[in-house]
C-alpha positions as CSV (number, residue, x, y, z in Angstrom):
1,X,0.0,0.0,0.0
2,X,2.9,2.4,0.6
3,X,4.0,4.6,-2.3
4,X,7.5,3.2,-2.7
5,X,7.5,2.8,-6.5
6,X,8.9,5.3,-8.9
7,X,6.9,8.5,-9.3
8,X,4.3,8.7,-12.1
9,X,4.6,12.2,-13.6
10,X,1.7,13.7,-15.7
11,X,1.4,16.7,-17.9
12,X,-2.1,18.2,-17.9
13,X,-3.6,18.7,-21.4
14,X,-5.5,22.0,-21.7
15,X,-9.2,21.2,-22.3
16,X,-11.3,23.0,-24.8
17,X,-14.5,21.7,-23.1
18,X,-15.7,18.9,-20.9
19,X,-18.8,17.0,-21.7
20,X,-20.4,13.6,-20.9
21,X,-21.7,11.5,-18.0
22,X,-19.5,9.9,-15.4
23,X,-20.0,8.0,-12.1
24,X,-17.5,8.7,-9.4
25,X,-16.2,6.0,-7.0
26,X,-18.1,5.0,-3.9
27,X,-17.9,7.2,-0.9
28,X,-14.6,6.6,0.9
29,X,-15.9,7.3,4.4
30,X,-18.9,5.0,3.9
31,X,-16.8,2.3,2.3
32,X,-14.4,2.2,5.3
33,X,-17.2,2.0,7.8
34,X,-19.1,-0.6,5.8
35,X,-16.2,-3.0,6.0
36,X,-15.5,-2.4,9.7
37,X,-19.1,-2.7,10.9
38,X,-19.8,-5.7,8.6
39,X,-16.7,-7.4,10.1
40,X,-18.2,-6.8,13.6
41,X,-21.7,-8.2,12.7
42,X,-22.5,-11.9,13.0
43,X,-23.4,-13.3,9.6
44,X,-22.9,-12.2,6.0
45,X,-23.2,-8.5,4.9
46,X,-23.2,-7.4,1.3
47,X,-21.7,-4.2,0.1
48,X,-22.3,-2.8,-3.5
49,X,-20.4,0.2,-4.9
50,X,-17.5,-0.1,-2.5
51,X,-14.6,2.2,-3.4
52,X,-11.8,-0.1,-4.5
53,X,-9.0,2.4,-3.9
54,X,-5.8,1.6,-1.9
55,X,-7.1,3.2,1.3
56,X,-10.2,1.1,1.5
57,X,-8.3,-2.0,0.5
58,X,-6.0,-1.4,3.5
59,X,-9.1,-1.5,5.7
60,X,-10.2,-4.7,4.1
61,X,-6.8,-6.3,4.6
62,X,-6.7,-5.2,8.3
63,X,-10.2,-6.7,9.0
64,X,-9.1,-9.9,7.3
65,X,-6.0,-10.0,9.5
66,X,-8.3,-9.7,12.6
67,X,-10.5,-12.6,11.6
68,X,-13.2,-11.4,9.2
69,X,-13.8,-13.3,5.9
70,X,-14.0,-10.7,3.1
71,X,-14.4,-11.5,-0.5
72,X,-15.2,-9.6,-3.7
73,X,-17.4,-11.5,-6.1
74,X,-17.2,-11.4,-9.8
75,X,-20.4,-9.4,-9.7
76,X,-18.5,-6.6,-7.9
77,X,-20.4,-7.2,-4.7
78,X,-18.3,-7.5,-1.5
79,X,-19.4,-10.2,1.0
80,X,-18.2,-10.0,4.6
81,X,-18.7,-12.7,7.2
82,X,-18.2,-10.9,10.6
83,X,-16.7,-12.2,13.8
84,X,-19.1,-10.2,16.1
85,X,-18.3,-7.4,18.5
86,X,-15.6,-8.6,20.9
87,X,-14.5,-11.3,18.4
88,X,-11.6,-9.6,16.7
89,X,-8.5,-11.9,16.6
90,X,-4.9,-11.1,17.3
91,X,-3.3,-10.1,13.9
92,X,-0.2,-12.2,13.1
93,X,1.8,-9.2,11.9
94,X,1.6,-5.4,11.7
95,X,-1.2,-3.7,10.0
96,X,0.0,-1.8,6.9
97,X,-2.1,1.3,6.4
98,X,-0.4,2.8,3.3
99,X,-1.6,6.4,3.1
100,X,-4.9,5.9,4.9
101,X,-5.4,8.1,7.9
102,X,-9.1,7.1,8.2
103,X,-8.2,3.4,8.3
104,X,-5.6,4.0,11.0
105,X,-7.6,6.2,13.3
106,X,-10.8,4.2,13.1
107,X,-9.1,0.8,13.5
108,X,-7.2,2.1,16.5
109,X,-10.6,2.6,18.0
110,X,-11.7,-0.9,17.2
111,X,-8.5,-2.5,18.7
112,X,-8.7,-0.3,21.8
113,X,-11.5,-2.2,23.4
114,X,-10.5,-5.7,22.3
115,X,-8.0,-8.0,24.1
116,X,-5.6,-7.8,21.2
117,X,-2.4,-5.9,20.2
118,X,-1.9,-4.3,16.8
119,X,1.0,-2.3,15.4
120,X,0.1,0.2,12.7
121,X,2.5,1.2,10.0
122,X,2.2,3.4,6.9
123,X,3.9,5.2,4.1
124,X,6.1,8.3,4.5
125,X,3.1,10.7,4.3
126,X,1.0,8.9,6.8
127,X,4.0,8.3,9.1
128,X,4.4,12.1,9.3
129,X,0.8,12.7,10.6
130,X,0.3,13.0,14.4
131,X,-2.2,10.6,16.0
132,X,-2.4,12.2,19.5
133,X,-6.0,13.5,18.9
134,X,-7.0,9.8,18.8
135,X,-4.6,8.3,21.3
136,X,-5.6,10.7,24.1
137,X,-9.3,9.6,24.4
138,X,-8.5,5.9,23.7
139,X,-5.9,5.9,26.5
140,X,-8.7,7.3,28.8
141,X,-10.7,4.3,27.8
142,X,-7.9,2.0,29.0
143,X,-5.9,1.3,25.9
144,X,-2.1,1.2,26.1
145,X,-0.4,3.0,23.3
146,X,3.3,3.1,22.2
147,X,4.0,5.5,19.4
148,X,7.0,6.9,17.6
149,X,8.1,10.4,18.5
150,X,5.4,13.0,18.0
151,X,2.7,10.3,18.5
152,X,3.3,9.1,14.9
153,X,3.5,5.8,13.2
154,X,4.7,3.1,13.7
155,X,2.3,2.9,16.6
156,X,1.2,0.0,18.8
157,X,-2.2,-0.2,20.5
158,X,-2.8,-2.8,23.2
159,X,-6.5,-3.0,23.8
160,X,-8.3,-3.0,27.2
161,X,-11.0,-5.5,27.9
162,X,-13.1,-4.4,29.5
163,X,-12.5,-0.8,28.4
164,X,-13.9,2.1,30.3
165,X,-16.7,4.2,28.9
166,X,-16.0,7.9,28.7
167,X,-17.7,11.2,28.0
168,X,-15.4,13.1,25.6
169,X,-15.8,16.6,24.2
170,X,-14.0,16.9,20.9
171,X,-11.4,19.7,21.1
172,X,-11.3,19.9,17.3
173,X,-14.0,19.1,14.7
174,X,-13.0,15.6,13.6
175,X,-15.2,12.8,12.4
176,X,-12.3,10.4,12.6
177,X,-11.8,11.1,16.3
178,X,-15.5,10.8,17.0
179,X,-15.7,7.6,15.1
180,X,-12.7,6.0,16.8
181,X,-14.3,6.6,20.2
182,X,-17.6,5.3,19.1
183,X,-16.1,2.2,17.6
184,X,-14.1,1.6,20.8
185,X,-17.4,2.0,22.7
186,X,-19.0,-0.9,20.8
187,X,-17.2,-3.4,23.0
188,X,-17.1,-1.3,26.2
189,X,-19.7,-1.9,28.9
190,X,-21.9,1.1,29.7
191,X,-22.5,4.2,27.7
192,X,-19.8,6.0,25.7
193,X,-20.6,9.7,24.9
194,X,-19.0,12.0,22.4
195,X,-19.9,15.7,22.5
196,X,-19.4,17.6,19.2
197,X,-19.3,21.4,19.6
198,X,-19.2,21.7,15.8
199,X,-21.0,19.0,13.7
200,X,-18.9,16.8,11.5
201,X,-19.8,14.1,8.9
202,X,-22.3,11.7,10.5
203,X,-21.8,8.5,8.6
204,X,-20.7,6.6,11.7
205,X,-23.9,7.5,13.6
206,X,-26.2,6.6,10.7
207,X,-24.4,3.3,10.0
208,X,-24.1,2.2,13.6
209,X,-27.9,2.7,13.9
210,X,-28.4,0.8,10.7
211,X,-26.4,-2.2,12.0
212,X,-28.6,-2.2,15.1
213,X,-26.4,-0.5,17.7
214,X,-28.2,1.5,20.5
215,X,-27.2,5.0,19.6
216,X,-28.8,8.4,20.2
217,X,-28.0,11.9,19.0
218,X,-29.3,14.9,20.9
219,X,-28.6,18.6,20.8
220,X,-27.5,20.3,24.0
221,X,-25.9,23.6,25.0
222,X,-22.4,22.2,24.3
223,X,-23.3,20.8,20.9
224,X,-24.4,17.4,19.5
225,X,-24.3,14.6,22.1
226,X,-23.8,11.1,20.7
227,X,-24.4,8.3,23.2
228,X,-23.6,4.7,22.3
229,X,-24.6,1.7,24.5
230,X,-21.7,-0.8,24.6
231,X,-21.4,-4.6,24.2
232,X,-23.5,-4.2,21.1
233,X,-24.8,-7.0,18.9
234,X,-24.6,-5.8,15.3
235,X,-26.8,-7.4,12.6
236,X,-25.5,-8.0,9.0
237,X,-26.7,-5.5,6.4
238,X,-26.9,-5.0,2.6
239,X,-25.3,-1.7,1.8
240,X,-25.2,0.4,-1.4
241,X,-22.5,2.9,-1.2
242,X,-23.3,6.3,-2.9
243,X,-20.8,8.2,-5.0
244,X,-18.2,10.1,-3.0
245,X,-18.9,13.9,-2.9
246,X,-15.1,14.4,-2.4
247,X,-14.4,12.8,-5.7
248,X,-17.3,14.6,-7.4
249,X,-15.8,17.9,-6.2
250,X,-13.1,17.8,-8.9
251,X,-15.6,17.5,-11.7
252,X,-17.9,20.1,-10.2
253,X,-15.0,22.6,-10.3
254,X,-13.6,21.4,-13.7
255,X,-17.0,21.8,-15.5
256,X,-17.5,25.2,-13.8
257,X,-14.2,26.7,-15.0
258,X,-13.7,25.2,-18.5
259,X,-15.8,27.2,-21.0
260,X,-18.6,25.3,-22.7
261,X,-18.6,22.4,-20.3
262,X,-21.7,20.3,-19.6
263,X,-21.2,17.3,-17.3
264,X,-23.5,15.0,-15.4
265,X,-22.0,13.3,-12.3
266,X,-24.2,10.3,-11.4
267,X,-25.2,9.0,-8.0
268,X,-23.4,11.5,-5.7
269,X,-24.0,11.3,-2.0
270,X,-25.4,14.6,-0.7
271,X,-25.3,14.0,3.1
272,X,-25.7,17.5,4.6
273,X,-22.5,17.0,6.7
274,X,-20.6,16.6,3.4
275,X,-22.2,19.2,1.1
276,X,-20.2,22.3,2.0
277,X,-18.4,22.6,-1.3
278,X,-21.7,22.4,-3.3
279,X,-23.0,25.3,-1.1
280,X,-19.8,27.3,-1.6
281,X,-19.7,26.8,-5.3
282,X,-23.3,27.9,-5.6
283,X,-22.5,31.0,-3.6
284,X,-19.8,31.7,-6.2
285,X,-22.4,31.4,-9.0
286,X,-21.8,27.8,-10.1
287,X,-24.6,26.2,-12.3
288,X,-25.2,22.9,-10.5
289,X,-28.6,21.2,-10.6
290,X,-29.6,18.2,-8.6
291,X,-31.4,15.6,-10.8
292,X,-33.5,12.8,-9.4
293,X,-32.9,13.3,-5.7
294,X,-33.4,10.1,-3.8
295,X,-32.5,8.2,-0.6
296,X,-30.2,5.2,-0.9
297,X,-29.3,3.2,2.2
298,X,-30.3,6.1,4.5
299,X,-28.2,8.6,2.6
300,X,-29.5,11.4,0.3
301,X,-28.2,10.9,-3.3
302,X,-28.7,12.8,-6.6
303,X,-27.2,13.2,-10.1
304,X,-25.4,16.5,-10.4
305,X,-25.7,18.4,-13.7
306,X,-22.9,21.0,-13.9
307,X,-22.5,23.6,-16.6
308,X,-19.8,26.2,-17.1
309,X,-20.5,29.4,-15.3
310,X,-18.8,32.7,-14.4
311,X,-17.7,32.4,-10.8
312,X,-17.3,35.3,-8.3
313,X,-15.1,35.4,-5.3
314,X,-16.7,35.1,-1.9
315,X,-15.8,35.0,1.8
316,X,-16.4,31.3,2.6
317,X,-18.5,31.0,5.8
318,X,-16.4,29.4,8.6
319,X,-19.3,27.1,9.5
320,X,-19.0,25.3,6.1
321,X,-15.5,24.1,7.0
322,X,-16.4,20.7,8.6
323,X,-18.7,19.8,5.7
324,X,-16.0,20.4,3.1
325,X,-12.7,19.9,4.8
326,X,-11.4,17.5,2.1
327,X,-12.7,19.7,-0.7
328,X,-10.7,22.8,0.2
329,X,-8.0,22.1,-2.4
330,X,-10.7,21.9,-5.1
331,X,-12.3,25.1,-3.8
332,X,-8.9,26.9,-4.0
333,X,-8.8,26.0,-7.7
334,X,-12.3,27.3,-8.3
335,X,-11.3,30.5,-6.5
336,X,-8.3,30.8,-8.9
337,X,-10.7,31.3,-11.8
338,X,-13.3,33.5,-10.1
339,X,-13.7,37.2,-10.5
340,X,-12.1,39.0,-7.5
341,X,-10.9,37.6,-4.2
342,X,-12.0,34.5,-2.3
343,X,-11.2,34.2,1.4
344,X,-11.4,30.6,2.6
345,X,-10.5,30.2,6.2
346,X,-11.5,28.2,9.3
347,X,-9.7,25.1,8.0
348,X,-6.6,24.7,10.2
349,X,-7.3,20.9,9.9
350,X,-5.8,21.1,6.4
351,X,-2.3,21.4,8.0
352,X,-2.4,17.8,9.2
353,X,-3.9,16.0,6.2
354,X,-1.9,13.8,3.8
355,X,0.2,16.9,3.3
356,X,0.0,20.4,4.7
357,X,-2.7,21.2,2.1
358,X,-2.6,25.0,2.8
359,X,1.1,25.3,2.1
360,X,1.0,22.8,-0.8
361,X,-1.8,24.5,-2.6
362,X,-0.4,28.0,-2.1
363,X,2.9,26.8,-3.5
364,X,1.3,25.0,-6.5
365,X,-1.1,27.9,-7.3
366,X,1.6,30.6,-7.0
367,X,4.0,28.7,-9.2
368,X,1.4,28.7,-11.9
369,X,0.6,32.3,-11.8
370,X,-2.2,32.6,-9.1
371,X,-1.8,35.3,-6.4
372,X,-2.6,34.0,-2.9
373,X,-2.1,35.0,0.7
374,X,-1.5,32.1,3.2
375,X,-3.2,32.2,6.6
376,X,-2.8,29.7,9.4
377,X,-6.3,28.4,8.7
378,X,-6.7,28.8,4.9
379,X,-5.9,30.9,1.9
380,X,-7.0,34.1,0.2
381,X,-7.0,33.6,-3.6
382,X,-7.1,36.3,-6.2
383,X,-9.0,35.0,-9.2
384,X,-8.4,35.3,-13.0
385,X,-12.0,36.4,-13.7
386,X,-12.5,33.3,-15.8
387,X,-9.4,33.8,-17.9
388,X,-6.8,31.0,-18.2
389,X,-4.1,31.0,-15.5
390,X,-0.5,31.2,-16.6
391,X,0.5,27.6,-15.8
392,X,3.9,26.3,-16.9
393,X,5.2,25.0,-13.6
394,X,5.6,21.6,-12.0
395,X,3.3,20.9,-9.0
396,X,4.9,19.0,-6.0
397,X,2.1,16.9,-4.6
398,X,3.8,15.7,-1.4
399,X,2.3,12.2,-1.9
400,X,-1.2,13.8,-1.6
401,X,-3.9,12.6,-4.0
402,X,-6.1,15.6,-3.6
403,X,-3.3,18.0,-4.5
404,X,-2.6,16.0,-7.6
405,X,-6.2,16.0,-8.7
406,X,-6.9,19.6,-7.8
407,X,-4.0,20.9,-9.7
408,X,-4.8,18.7,-12.7
409,X,-8.2,20.5,-12.8
410,X,-6.4,23.8,-12.6
411,X,-4.3,22.7,-15.6
412,X,-7.4,22.2,-17.8
413,X,-7.7,26.0,-18.2
414,X,-4.1,27.2,-18.2
415,X,-2.1,28.9,-21.0
416,X,0.9,26.7,-20.5
417,X,0.9,23.1,-19.5
418,X,1.0,22.3,-15.8
419,X,3.1,19.2,-14.8
420,X,2.2,17.0,-11.9
421,X,5.3,15.4,-10.3
422,X,3.5,12.2,-9.2
423,X,-0.1,11.0,-9.8
424,X,0.5,7.6,-8.3
425,X,-1.1,8.6,-4.9
426,X,-4.4,9.2,-6.8
427,X,-5.0,5.4,-6.7
428,X,-5.6,5.7,-2.9
429,X,-9.1,7.2,-3.6
430,X,-9.8,7.5,-7.3
431,X,-8.1,4.9,-9.5
432,X,-10.1,5.8,-12.7
433,X,-9.7,9.6,-12.4
434,X,-7.4,10.1,-15.3
435,X,-9.3,7.7,-17.5
436,X,-12.5,9.6,-16.8
437,X,-10.7,12.9,-17.5
438,X,-9.7,11.6,-20.9
439,X,-13.3,10.6,-21.5
440,X,-14.8,13.9,-20.6
441,X,-12.3,15.9,-22.6
442,X,-12.6,13.7,-25.7
443,X,-8.9,12.7,-25.5
444,X,-7.6,9.2,-26.0
445,X,-7.4,7.3,-22.7
């Protein structure tokens, strides 16, 4: 899973227009959780539309290593025979997470309340990311954690059984921390509570309820209060994974900025806790229509019809940040082509993603002729008013799939070709991205 092979460079071809229909990969957040919860249910669960990128495959490998039987059928349906809550087995070797921070943090929560020990390793990018925000609450629940300096990988979790239920108020908005605590709470006697001052994506709560866990969500003076009753018995499910809005983000921006574009993105998940970019782009004047809105597996879904539109710079509301945290690199690209100035702040979380996405995007945009100002929690971007940006420079992606895809989108409307130093990390979340780009632009794949 680690990116140890030679880099795969890519030169972005300028697009005259983008047109056609595409279907983006399954939602990554839901895919991870589908595998984990299915592996903790007793019986066979079926998952359709699973994202088959490297990050999710790392989760599948880890759950197999801890006893679950997981197979992909020739029909594309994944079948998971779970071991039951409390039934995870001791893995025979370390769990290799590749580049997947979601896999790492959520699986640490699972291990924390089981009588097993697991060592987590990852690639250079993941090994640079601090894990303290997860290890602190898990230690309060009784887990023993040994980490590399800076609370980084390699990291070993020795689970506590029984673990101790806690009430934990999130110091930062993080769905991964919330989910890790809730997953640890599944095998913990009593009630585990997480208090969210700022709402984050709620896939864990929705899916835990769907699998039969006793979970309640209330609003109080301190925010959302999520309460989970432990020693749960999860029931197997049939799950259809909607398209990932984080993957759809690149096409929403691309079709908005390339003149004459007309693109339909099918089957996109529109969970309100994930729809921040759609809101921001519409505030900027994007022409995005929801077609055939429907509910699939408890999640709102629609096809998105996106046409080229003149964008105008905005001040992005801070309260949108948790619902679009992974989409900020794409938003910065949209801002680069808007009229006037876009101020996008409230996103300090970007500093500790696969790369420091604020610094990486500032460097990439400036090298290609876009004026920016860097803030601790975001960027101010001065747009081109719809004109092509200069381009002509090489983008250093820092092993970050979203930097690679975002700057590929920027290169579609540049005067001079933009070079991406390494697109190999894109396989972590969107293996077919460049094939679909060729299809929409009418180029040979």
